[in-house]
C-alpha positions in Angstrom: 21.8 -37.3 -61.0 20.0 -34.0 -60.4 18.5 -33.7 -56.9 15.1 -33.9 -58.0 15.3 -36.6 -60.0 17.1 -38.9 -57.5 14.0 -37.9 -54.9 11.5 -39.2 -57.6 13.8 -42.6 -57.7 13.8 -43.0 -54.3 10.1 -42.2 -54.0 9.2 -44.9 -56.7 11.6 -47.4 -55.2 10.2 -50.8 -53.8 12.6 -50.4 -50.8 11.3 -47.0 -50.1 7.4 -48.1 -50.4 7.9 -51.2 -48.3 9.7 -49.3 -45.6 6.2 -46.6 -45.7 4.3 -50.0 -45.4 6.4 -51.0 -42.5 6.2 -47.6 -40.6 2.3 -47.7 -41.3 2.3 -51.2 -40.2 4.1 -51.0 -37.2 2.0 -47.4 -35.9 -1.3 -49.0 -36.4 -0.6 -52.4 -34.5 1.3 -49.9 -31.8 -1.5 -48.1 -31.7 -4.2 -51.1 -31.4 -1.9 -52.3 -28.6 -1.5 -49.1 -27.0 -5.2 -48.6 -26.5 -5.7 -52.4 -25.8 -3.1 -52.0 -22.5 -4.5 -48.2 -21.9 -7.8 -49.5 -21.5 -6.9 -52.2 -19.4 -5.0 -49.9 -17.2 -7.7 -47.6 -17.1 -9.9 -49.9 -15.6 -7.6 -50.7 -13.0 -7.6 -47.5 -12.0 -11.1 -47.8 -11.6 -11.0 -50.8 -9.7 -12.3 -51.3 -6.1 -9.5 -53.4 -4.8 -6.1 -50.9 -4.2 -4.0 -53.7 -5.1 -5.6 -53.4 -8.4 -4.9 -50.0 -8.7 -1.1 -50.2 -7.5 -0.5 -52.5 -10.7 -2.0 -49.5 -12.6 0.3 -47.2 -11.1 3.4 -48.9 -11.3 2.9 -49.9 -14.9 2.3 -45.9 -15.5 5.4 -44.9 -13.3 7.4 -47.6 -15.4 6.8 -46.6 -18.6 6.4 -43.1 -18.4 9.5 -42.8 -16.4 12.1 -44.2 -18.9 12.9 -43.7 -22.5 11.1 -45.2 -25.0 14.7 -45.9 -26.9 15.4 -47.4 -23.6 12.5 -49.8 -24.0 12.8 -50.4 -27.7 16.5 -51.5 -27.1 15.7 -53.0 -23.4 13.3 -55.5 -25.4 15.5 -56.4 -28.9 18.3 -57.4 -26.2 16.8 -58.8 -22.8 13.9 -60.6 -23.1 15.8 -63.6 -25.6 18.0 -63.7 -22.1 14.7 -65.0 -20.9 13.8 -67.2 -23.8 11.2 -64.7 -25.4 12.9 -64.3 -29.3 11.0 -62.0 -31.0 11.7 -60.4 -33.9 12.5 -56.8 -35.2 9.2 -56.1 -35.9 8.0 -58.1 -33.0 9.9 -56.1 -30.6 9.1 -52.7 -31.7 5.3 -53.4 -31.9 5.7 -54.7 -28.1 8.1 -52.5 -26.9 5.5 -49.2 -28.5 2.5 -50.6 -27.1 3.7 -50.6 -23.9 4.9 -47.6 -24.1 1.9 -45.9 -25.8 -0.5 -48.3 -23.0 0.8 -45.7 -20.3 -0.6 -42.6 -22.2 -3.6 -44.2 -23.5 -4.5 -44.9 -19.8 -5.0 -41.3 -19.2 -6.8 -40.7 -22.3 -9.2 -43.8 -21.4 -9.7 -42.9 -18.1 -10.6 -39.1 -18.8 -13.3 -40.4 -21.0 -14.2 -42.9 -18.8 -14.9 -40.3 -15.8 -16.6 -37.6 -18.2 -19.7 -40.6 -17.7 -22.0 -38.9 -15.5 -21.9 -40.4 -11.8 -25.7 -40.2 -11.8 -25.8 -42.5 -15.0 -23.7 -45.4 -13.0 -26.0 -45.3 -10.1 -29.0 -45.5 -12.2 -27.9 -48.3 -14.0 -27.3 -50.4 -11.0 -30.6 -49.2 -9.6 -31.7 -51.2 -12.2 -29.7 -54.4 -11.6 -27.0 -54.3 -13.9 -24.0 -55.5 -12.5 -20.6 -53.4 -12.1 -19.3 -54.9 -15.4 -22.6 -54.8 -17.2 -22.7 -50.9 -16.3 -18.9 -50.2 -17.8 -19.6 -52.2 -21.0 -23.1 -51.1 -21.8 -23.5 -47.8 -20.4 -19.8 -45.8 -19.5 -17.5 -47.3 -22.4 -20.0 -46.4 -25.3 -20.4 -42.6 -24.2 -16.6 -42.6 -23.4 -15.4 -44.1 -26.7 -16.7 -40.8 -28.6 -15.1 -38.7 -25.8 -11.7 -40.1 -26.4 -11.6 -40.6 -30.3 -9.9 -36.9 -31.3 -7.1 -37.4 -28.7 -6.6 -40.9 -30.1 -6.1 -39.7 -33.8 -3.6 -37.1 -32.0 -1.6 -40.5 -30.7 -1.8 -42.0 -33.6 0.1 -38.9 -35.6 2.4 -38.8 -32.9 3.4 -43.0 -32.9 3.6 -42.5 -36.8 6.2 -40.0 -35.8 7.8 -42.1 -33.1 8.4 -45.1 -35.0 11.6 -44.0 -36.4 13.0 -44.9 -33.5 12.5 -48.6 -33.9 15.9 -47.8 -36.9 18.1 -48.5 -33.8 17.0 -52.4 -33.6 17.5 -52.7 -37.3 13.8 -52.9 -38.6 13.4 -51.5 -42.1 11.2 -48.4 -41.9 11.5 -45.1 -43.5 14.4 -43.6 -41.2 16.8 -46.8 -41.6 16.4 -47.3 -45.3 16.8 -43.3 -46.0 20.2 -43.9 -44.0 21.1 -46.9 -45.8 20.5 -45.1 -48.5 22.6 -42.1 -48.2 25.5 -43.9 -47.0 26.2 -45.6 -50.3 26.4 -42.6 -52.3 26.3 -39.7 -49.3 23.6 -38.2 -50.9 22.0 -37.5 -47.7 19.6 -34.6 -48.7 17.7 -36.3 -51.5 17.3 -39.7 -49.5 16.3 -38.1 -45.9 13.7 -35.6 -48.6 12.2 -38.8 -50.1 11.5 -40.1 -46.3 9.8 -36.7 -45.3 7.9 -36.7 -48.0 6.5 -40.3 -46.9 6.1 -39.1 -43.4 4.5 -35.8 -44.4 2.2 -37.5 -46.6 1.0 -40.5 -43.9 0.7 -37.8 -41.4 -1.6 -35.4 -43.9 -3.6 -38.4 -44.3 -4.5 -39.5 -40.9 -4.9 -35.9 -40.3 -7.5 -35.2 -42.7 -9.2 -38.4 -41.4 -9.4 -37.3 -38.0 -10.7 -34.0 -39.2 -13.5 -35.9 -40.8 -13.9 -38.1 -37.7 -14.3 -35.3 -35.1 -16.6 -33.3 -37.9 -19.0 -36.7 -38.0 -18.7 -36.8 -34.2 -19.7 -32.9 -33.8 -22.9 -33.6 -36.4 -24.1 -36.6 -34.5 -23.6 -34.6 -31.1 -26.6 -32.0 -31.9 -28.5 -35.4 -32.4 -29.6 -38.1 -29.2 -26.4 -39.6 -28.6 -26.0 -43.4 -27.2 -28.8 -46.2 -27.1 -32.2 -46.2 -25.8 -31.0 -47.6 -22.4 -28.0 -45.1 -21.8 -30.6 -41.8 -22.5 -32.8 -43.7 -20.4 -30.5 -44.1 -17.6 -29.3 -40.2 -18.5 -32.9 -38.7 -18.1 -33.2 -41.1 -15.0 -30.0 -39.7 -13.3 -31.3 -36.2 -13.9 -34.8 -36.6 -12.5 -33.0 -38.3 -9.1 -31.2 -34.9 -8.8 -33.9 -32.4 -9.6 -35.5 -34.3 -6.9 
C-alpha cells in the first residue's frame, strides 16, 4: 500500500478519530481545570493573610518545579495507594490541570493587577465588600486581559496532551505508535497523527485570532458595566484632585 493511501486510511479510521476526540477532550477539560485552579491560586496570592499567600507559593513551587511527566506518573501510580482510584482519563486531566493551574495563576494575577487600584478604592468607598469588589469590578475587567494568553495556553495544552500516552490513555500519539508497531510504517502513522494535531491547533489559532480581533474592536468602545465605568471615572477624578 502506497504511503498517501495508508495515511488517508489512518485519517479516516475510527481509532484515529476517537484518539483525536480524546486528545481534544483531555485538552479542554485540563484547560478548564487549570483555569479554575489558577484563579484560586491568583486570589490566594492577593489575600491579606500571609498563610494563604504561602499556600499559593507552595503550590507554584511544587508544580512549576517538577516535570509534567513526573506529575502524570505520580498521579497514576501513587494515588491508588491512598485509595484514590481514577481512570486513565481522570488521572491525565487531574495532573495536567494541576500543572496548568500553576501557569494560569500568573496569567490571572497579571490580569487582576492590571485593574487600576483606584477603582478598587472607589468601590470600597461606595460600601462594597472585598469579595464584591473582586467579583463585580476586578474580575470582569481582568478576564478581557487574560483571554489572549489563555488561547496560547490551550494550544500548548493540546500538544502537551501527547505525554498522557505514558499512562496508556488512547490519545493520538499512543494510537499512532500502536498502529505503526503492527506494520513498522512509522512515517504514515505519525504523519496521520501530525495532521490531526496541526488541524486542531490551526482551528484554535483561528478562533483565538477572531476572539482577539473582537476584543480589540470592543476596546474602542466604552468597556465594562455602568458601575465599572462610574468607578473608573470616580478614581480618575480622585487622582486629579
